[in-house]
C-alpha positions as CSV (number, residue, x, y, z in Angstrom):
1,M,156.3,132.0,-37.9
2,N,155.4,130.5,-35.0
3,A,156.7,128.8,-32.2
4,D,155.5,125.6,-33.3
5,E,157.1,126.1,-36.8
6,R,160.3,127.0,-36.1
7,Y,161.2,124.6,-34.1
8,L,161.4,120.9,-35.3
9,S,162.8,119.2,-32.9
10,L,164.7,119.5,-29.8
11,H,168.1,120.7,-31.6
12,D,166.6,123.5,-32.6
13,F,166.1,125.1,-29.2
14,E,170.1,125.3,-28.7
15,T,170.9,127.3,-31.6
16,A,168.0,129.8,-30.5
17,A,169.5,130.1,-26.8
18,R,173.3,130.4,-28.1
19,A,172.3,133.4,-29.9
20,R,170.4,134.7,-26.9
21,L,172.5,134.0,-23.9
22,P,175.8,135.2,-23.0
23,R,178.9,133.3,-24.1
24,G,179.5,132.1,-20.7
25,L,175.9,131.3,-19.6
26,Y,175.6,129.2,-23.0
27,G,179.1,127.4,-21.9
28,F,177.7,126.6,-18.5
29,V,175.0,124.6,-20.3
30,A,176.7,123.2,-23.2
31,G,179.8,122.4,-21.4
32,G,180.8,119.2,-20.1
33,S,183.4,119.1,-17.4
34,A,187.0,118.9,-17.8
35,D,188.4,118.0,-22.4
36,G,183.6,117.0,-22.5
37,W,184.5,113.7,-23.3
38,S,181.8,112.3,-20.8
39,A,179.3,114.4,-22.0
40,A,180.0,113.5,-25.5
41,N,179.9,109.8,-24.8
42,N,176.4,110.0,-23.6
43,R,175.2,110.9,-26.7
44,A,177.6,108.4,-28.7
45,A,176.1,105.3,-26.3
46,F,172.5,105.7,-28.1
47,D,174.3,105.4,-31.3
48,R,176.1,102.0,-30.2
49,W,172.6,100.9,-30.8
50,A,170.0,100.3,-33.8
51,L,166.5,99.9,-33.5
52,V,164.6,96.4,-35.2
53,P,161.0,97.6,-36.2
54,R,158.3,94.9,-35.9
55,T,155.4,95.3,-38.3
56,L,151.9,95.0,-38.7
57,A,152.0,95.3,-35.1
58,A,151.2,98.9,-34.1
59,G,147.3,99.1,-34.0
60,P,145.5,102.4,-34.2
61,T,146.3,103.5,-31.1
62,R,149.3,103.6,-28.8
63,R,149.5,104.8,-25.0
64,Q,152.5,106.1,-23.6
65,D,151.6,107.0,-19.8
66,L,153.4,104.8,-17.6
67,T,152.8,104.9,-13.2
68,L,156.0,105.9,-10.9
69,F,155.9,105.9,-7.1
70,G,152.1,106.0,-7.0
71,Q,151.9,109.0,-9.7
72,S,150.1,109.1,-13.3
73,F,152.1,110.6,-16.0
74,A,151.6,111.0,-19.5
75,S,154.6,110.2,-20.9
76,P,158.5,109.1,-20.2
77,C,160.4,112.0,-20.8
78,G,160.4,114.7,-18.4
79,I,162.7,117.4,-17.1
80,P,165.4,116.8,-14.8
81,P,166.8,118.8,-12.0
82,L,168.2,121.9,-13.7
83,G,169.8,124.0,-11.4
84,V,169.9,127.7,-11.5
85,S,167.7,127.9,-14.2
86,A,166.1,131.4,-13.4
87,L,169.7,132.9,-14.6
88,F,169.0,131.4,-18.1
89,C,165.0,132.4,-18.1
90,F,162.4,134.5,-16.0
91,D,160.9,132.9,-13.4
92,A,162.1,129.8,-15.6
93,D,161.4,126.9,-12.3
94,A,158.0,127.9,-12.1
95,A,157.8,127.7,-16.0
96,M,159.0,124.4,-16.3
97,A,156.8,123.7,-13.6
98,R,153.3,124.7,-15.4
99,A,154.7,123.3,-18.8
100,A,155.4,120.0,-16.7
101,A,151.9,120.1,-15.4
102,A,149.9,120.8,-18.7
103,A,152.1,117.9,-20.6
104,R,151.6,115.4,-17.1
105,V,155.3,114.7,-16.9
106,P,157.9,114.1,-14.5
107,F,159.7,117.3,-12.9
108,I,162.1,117.4,-10.5
109,L,163.1,120.7,-9.1
110,S,166.5,121.2,-8.1
111,G,168.1,122.1,-5.0
112,A,170.4,124.4,-6.7
113,S,167.4,126.5,-8.0
114,L,166.2,130.1,-7.2
115,T,162.7,129.5,-6.8
116,P,160.6,128.7,-3.4
117,M,159.9,125.1,-3.5
118,E,156.6,125.9,-1.8
119,R,155.6,128.3,-5.2
120,I,156.8,125.0,-7.4
121,F,154.5,122.6,-5.8
122,A,151.7,125.0,-6.1
123,A,152.2,124.8,-10.0
124,W,152.8,121.0,-10.3
125,P,151.7,119.0,-6.8
126,Q,153.1,115.9,-8.4
127,A,156.8,117.5,-8.7
128,W,159.7,115.9,-7.1
129,F,162.6,117.8,-5.4
130,Q,166.3,116.5,-5.8
131,A,168.5,118.0,-2.5
132,Y,172.1,118.6,-3.0
133,V,173.2,117.5,1.0
134,D,176.4,117.2,2.8
135,G,177.0,115.6,6.1
136,D,175.1,118.3,7.8
137,R,172.5,116.9,10.2
138,A,170.8,119.3,11.6
139,R,170.7,121.6,8.0
140,I,169.1,117.8,6.4
141,S,166.0,117.6,9.3
142,R,165.5,121.2,8.4
143,L,165.0,120.7,5.1
144,L,163.3,117.1,5.3
145,A,160.8,119.1,7.7
146,R,160.2,121.9,5.2
147,L,159.7,119.5,2.5
148,H,156.8,117.1,4.3
149,R,155.2,120.2,4.5
150,T,154.7,120.2,1.0
151,S,153.1,117.9,-1.9
152,C,156.4,116.5,-2.6
153,Q,155.9,112.6,-2.4
154,V,159.4,112.0,-4.0
155,L,163.0,113.0,-2.7
156,V,166.0,113.1,-5.5
157,L,169.5,112.0,-3.3
158,T,171.9,113.3,-5.7
159,V,175.1,111.5,-5.0
160,D,177.8,111.9,-7.4
161,T,178.9,115.8,-6.5
162,P,181.0,115.7,-3.4
163,V,183.9,118.2,-4.7
164,P,182.9,120.8,-7.3
165,P,183.7,119.6,-11.2
166,S,186.0,121.6,-13.5
167,R,183.5,123.7,-15.9
168,E,186.1,125.1,-18.4
169,L,183.4,126.6,-20.5
170,S,181.9,128.8,-18.8
171,L,185.2,130.0,-16.9
172,R,186.8,131.2,-20.1
173,H,184.2,133.6,-20.9
174,G,184.1,134.8,-17.5
175,F,181.1,133.0,-15.9
176,S,181.1,130.9,-12.5
177,I,178.9,130.1,-9.9
178,P,179.3,132.2,-7.3
179,V,178.7,135.1,-10.2
180,R,181.6,137.1,-10.4
181,P,180.9,140.3,-12.3
182,G,183.9,141.4,-14.5
183,L,184.5,143.4,-17.2
184,R,184.5,140.0,-19.5
185,L,181.0,139.1,-18.2
186,M,179.9,142.8,-18.3
187,A,180.9,143.2,-21.8
188,D,179.3,139.8,-22.8
189,T,176.2,141.0,-20.9
190,L,175.8,143.6,-22.7
191,L,176.5,142.3,-26.6
192,H,173.0,140.0,-25.5
193,P,170.3,142.8,-24.4
194,G,167.3,140.4,-25.0
195,W,168.5,138.3,-22.3
196,L,170.1,141.6,-20.0
197,L,166.6,143.1,-20.2
198,G,164.5,140.0,-20.3
199,T,166.0,137.9,-17.8
200,A,168.4,139.5,-15.6
201,A,166.9,143.1,-15.2
202,R,163.5,141.6,-14.9
203,T,164.7,139.1,-12.2
204,V,166.0,141.8,-9.9
205,L,163.6,144.1,-10.5
206,A,161.2,141.4,-9.4
207,G,162.9,140.0,-6.2
208,G,166.6,141.5,-6.2
209,I,169.6,139.3,-7.0
210,P,168.5,136.1,-6.3
211,R,169.3,133.5,-3.5
212,M,169.6,129.3,-3.5
213,E,166.2,128.9,-1.8
214,N,165.9,125.3,-1.5
215,Q,169.3,124.3,0.3
216,D,167.7,124.7,3.6
217,D,164.4,125.7,5.7
218,V,165.2,129.8,4.7
219,P,167.1,131.2,1.8
220,L,170.6,130.8,2.2
221,N,173.5,132.9,-0.3
222,R,172.6,135.2,-3.2
223,V,174.1,133.7,-6.5
224,T,177.2,136.3,-6.1
225,D,178.1,135.3,-2.9
226,A,180.8,132.8,-1.6
227,P,179.6,130.0,0.8
228,A,179.5,131.0,4.3
229,G,180.4,128.9,6.9
230,P,183.1,126.0,7.4
231,A,182.4,123.3,5.2
232,H,180.4,119.6,6.3
233,P,182.0,116.3,5.1
234,P,181.0,114.9,2.1
235,L,177.8,112.4,2.1
236,S,178.6,109.2,3.5
237,W,176.6,106.1,3.6
238,D,175.7,106.9,7.2
239,D,174.3,109.8,6.0
240,F,172.2,107.9,3.5
241,R,170.8,106.1,6.3
242,F,169.6,108.6,8.6
243,I,167.9,110.4,5.8
244,R,166.4,107.0,4.7
245,G,164.9,106.5,8.4
246,C,163.8,110.4,8.5
247,W,161.7,110.5,5.5
248,D,159.0,108.3,4.8
249,R,158.4,108.9,1.2
250,A,160.0,107.8,-1.8
251,L,163.8,108.2,-2.1
252,V,165.1,107.8,-5.4
253,V,169.1,108.3,-6.0
254,K,170.6,110.1,-8.5
255,G,174.1,109.4,-9.9
256,V,174.5,105.7,-9.6
257,V,176.5,104.1,-12.7
258,S,178.0,101.5,-10.4
259,A,176.0,97.9,-9.9
260,Q,177.6,97.6,-6.8
261,D,176.2,101.0,-5.8
262,A,172.9,99.9,-7.2
263,L,172.5,97.0,-5.1
264,R,173.7,99.0,-1.4
265,Y,171.5,101.3,-2.1
266,R,168.7,99.0,-2.6
267,A,169.7,97.0,0.8
268,L,169.7,100.7,2.4
269,G,165.9,101.3,1.6
270,A,165.9,103.0,-2.0
271,D,162.8,102.7,-3.8
272,G,164.9,103.8,-7.5
273,L,167.9,105.2,-8.8
274,V,168.6,107.6,-11.5
275,L,171.4,106.0,-13.4
276,S,173.2,109.5,-14.3
277,N,177.0,110.9,-14.3
278,H,175.4,114.6,-14.1
279,G,175.3,115.1,-17.7
280,G,179.1,114.8,-18.0
281,R,179.4,117.8,-16.1
282,Q,181.3,115.9,-13.0
283,L,184.3,113.4,-13.2
284,D,185.3,113.4,-17.3
285,G,185.9,110.0,-18.9
286,T,183.1,108.2,-16.6
287,I,180.8,105.3,-18.4
288,A,177.8,106.5,-20.2
289,P,174.3,105.5,-18.4
290,L,173.4,104.0,-21.2
291,D,175.6,101.9,-21.0
292,A,176.0,101.0,-17.3
293,L,172.0,100.2,-17.6
294,P,172.8,96.4,-18.6
295,A,174.3,95.6,-16.0
296,I,172.2,97.6,-12.9
297,R,169.4,96.0,-14.5
298,D,170.3,92.8,-13.9
299,A,171.9,93.7,-10.7
300,V,168.7,95.2,-8.9
301,P,166.1,93.5,-10.9
302,G,162.1,94.9,-10.1
303,L,163.8,98.3,-8.8
304,P,162.8,101.5,-10.9
305,L,165.3,102.5,-13.0
306,L,165.1,106.3,-14.6
307,L,167.9,107.3,-16.6
308,D,169.0,110.9,-18.3
309,G,172.0,111.9,-20.6
310,G,172.4,111.7,-24.0
311,I,168.1,112.0,-24.5
312,R,167.5,113.7,-27.7
313,R,164.7,111.8,-29.5
314,G,162.0,109.8,-29.2
315,T,163.9,106.8,-30.6
316,D,166.3,107.6,-27.5
317,V,163.8,107.0,-25.2
318,A,162.7,103.7,-26.8
319,K,166.5,102.6,-26.2
320,A,166.5,103.3,-22.9
321,L,163.5,101.9,-22.3
322,A,164.2,98.4,-24.2
323,L,167.9,98.2,-22.4
324,G,165.8,98.5,-19.1
325,A,164.7,101.7,-17.9
326,V,160.9,103.1,-16.9
327,C,161.8,106.9,-17.3
328,T,163.8,109.6,-18.9
329,F,164.8,112.6,-18.5
330,T,166.1,115.4,-21.1
331,G,167.9,118.4,-19.5
332,R,169.9,120.8,-21.5
333,P,167.3,121.1,-24.6
334,I,164.7,121.8,-22.1
335,L,166.8,124.9,-20.5
336,F,167.8,126.1,-23.6
337,A,164.3,125.8,-25.2
338,A,163.3,128.1,-21.5
339,A,165.8,130.4,-22.4
340,A,164.8,130.5,-26.3
341,A,160.8,130.5,-25.9
342,G,160.2,130.9,-22.4
343,E,157.5,128.9,-21.1
344,G,156.0,128.7,-24.5
345,G,159.3,126.6,-25.3
346,V,159.0,124.0,-22.9
347,A,156.4,123.4,-23.6
348,R,157.1,122.8,-27.3
349,A,159.9,120.4,-26.3
350,L,157.4,118.3,-24.6
351,A,155.3,118.1,-27.3
352,L,157.8,117.2,-29.7
353,M,159.2,114.8,-27.7
354,H,155.4,113.3,-27.0
355,A,155.0,113.1,-30.4
356,E,158.1,111.4,-31.4
357,I,157.8,108.6,-28.6
358,D,154.3,107.7,-30.0
359,R,156.0,107.8,-33.3
360,T,158.7,105.4,-32.4
361,Q,156.2,103.2,-31.3
362,A,154.2,102.8,-33.8
363,L,157.4,101.9,-36.0
364,L,158.4,99.7,-33.7
365,G,155.4,98.3,-33.8
366,A,154.9,98.4,-29.5
367,R,151.7,99.6,-28.1
368,T,152.8,100.6,-24.7
369,L,155.5,101.4,-23.0
370,A,155.4,97.5,-21.9
371,E,156.0,96.1,-25.1
372,I,159.7,98.0,-25.8
373,G,162.0,95.0,-25.3
374,P,165.3,93.9,-25.8
375,A,163.7,92.1,-29.2
376,H,163.6,95.8,-30.8
377,L,167.3,96.3,-30.1
378,A,170.7,95.2,-32.1
379,P,174.1,96.1,-31.5
380,A,175.1,98.9,-34.1
381,T,177.7,97.3,-36.6
382,E,178.9,100.5,-37.2
383,P,178.3,103.3,-34.7
384,L,177.5,106.7,-36.3
385,R,179.2,109.9,-35.7
386,H,176.4,112.4,-34.6
387,A,176.0,115.0,-36.8
388,P,176.1,118.5,-36.2
389,E,173.1,120.2,-34.7
390,H,170.6,121.7,-37.0
391,G,171.6,125.1,-37.3
392,S,175.0,125.1,-35.6
393,A,176.3,127.8,-38.3
394,D,173.9,130.5,-37.9
395,V,175.4,131.6,-34.6
396,P,179.0,132.7,-33.3
397,D,181.5,129.7,-32.5
398,V,182.2,129.5,-28.8
399,P,185.8,128.7,-28.3
400,A,186.5,125.6,-26.0
401,L,189.0,124.0,-25.4
402,G,189.6,120.8,-27.4
403,D,186.5,119.4,-28.3
404,T,184.7,120.8,-25.6
405,A,182.4,122.5,-27.8
406,R,181.6,119.8,-30.0
407,A,181.3,117.8,-26.7
408,G,178.5,120.0,-25.2
409,R,176.2,120.3,-27.8
410,L,176.3,116.4,-27.9
411,A,176.2,116.2,-24.1
412,A,173.2,115.3,-22.0
């Protein structure tokens, strides 16, 4: 059975990845913060809407291409920033960039990536870069100068991480960032030889212990090292003004779910917003990005709104577009696809989403993305409880706090 036959939906990649990954790494990806309520709510938000198809309107062909910040893409579902991806698949950042380039979809390189940005922009010149910065303006200036020397045309500034979150599902299995080798983690990795030899050993042999390559103009700490130096104040509105003054290309803000914040970012020169609660991985109990979308759309008309959190199907993409988004991203399924099947898995996941979006357009009667609108939606009279993911009984259970394991499976 080839990869195309084995993976029929994004859900299937999690089953395969869960069997391959050590439990701590799987928990790091699958889990949300604290009890996992926000992560589960992101997915549940899509079940609160029903689609309203229009008949005899699809036509023989459909288009799902779009233009964002002067760049052309083939589909409105891309790859968001996925930190420390190389711990889950050998050379994952480059693999995802190549797959995104082949599919011509947006790809955002994480500031917590373990691959030099220059390699990624060589693989996909239209890649974007997501920055984690604090109030250290000297470091900000060095990072922006480095970005200016690349092809990067879109800087995505993440603003929802002033403090570290509670990642209990991974901690219960001995995994954290920085990585702390211990008996539990060592025993776990020995039980997963495919990951140990195919990812961990291969990565160390190729370049030593991975480093945070893209948080300054030079690589910083190894993933096993504690942060060095004194802590700087968290990012402030004045820092945002400083960055806007230094960056003369597109500036997108990620981590916004407040209409009041959206208004202020537009007033200060943001070129777009990514509605996101970090996949439910920061503050537990937050509003789902999809639920926040209508109020933000009305507050900042005309400003490009992108969205992540809970995207699993082409129908999810259509619901987000109908409510006012111009593009979406799906995170955990892509990382699971990379862990399960490498670059081919990512390519398969993107192809599945492209096909599902086309099928959804045909059944909605929308020949282009612009034709998908509020008339295609109605409130679900009785929102469905999302079904368990396919094949979940095939893999060992991961003990978790409360409903965290289930929440992780439903999360963004």
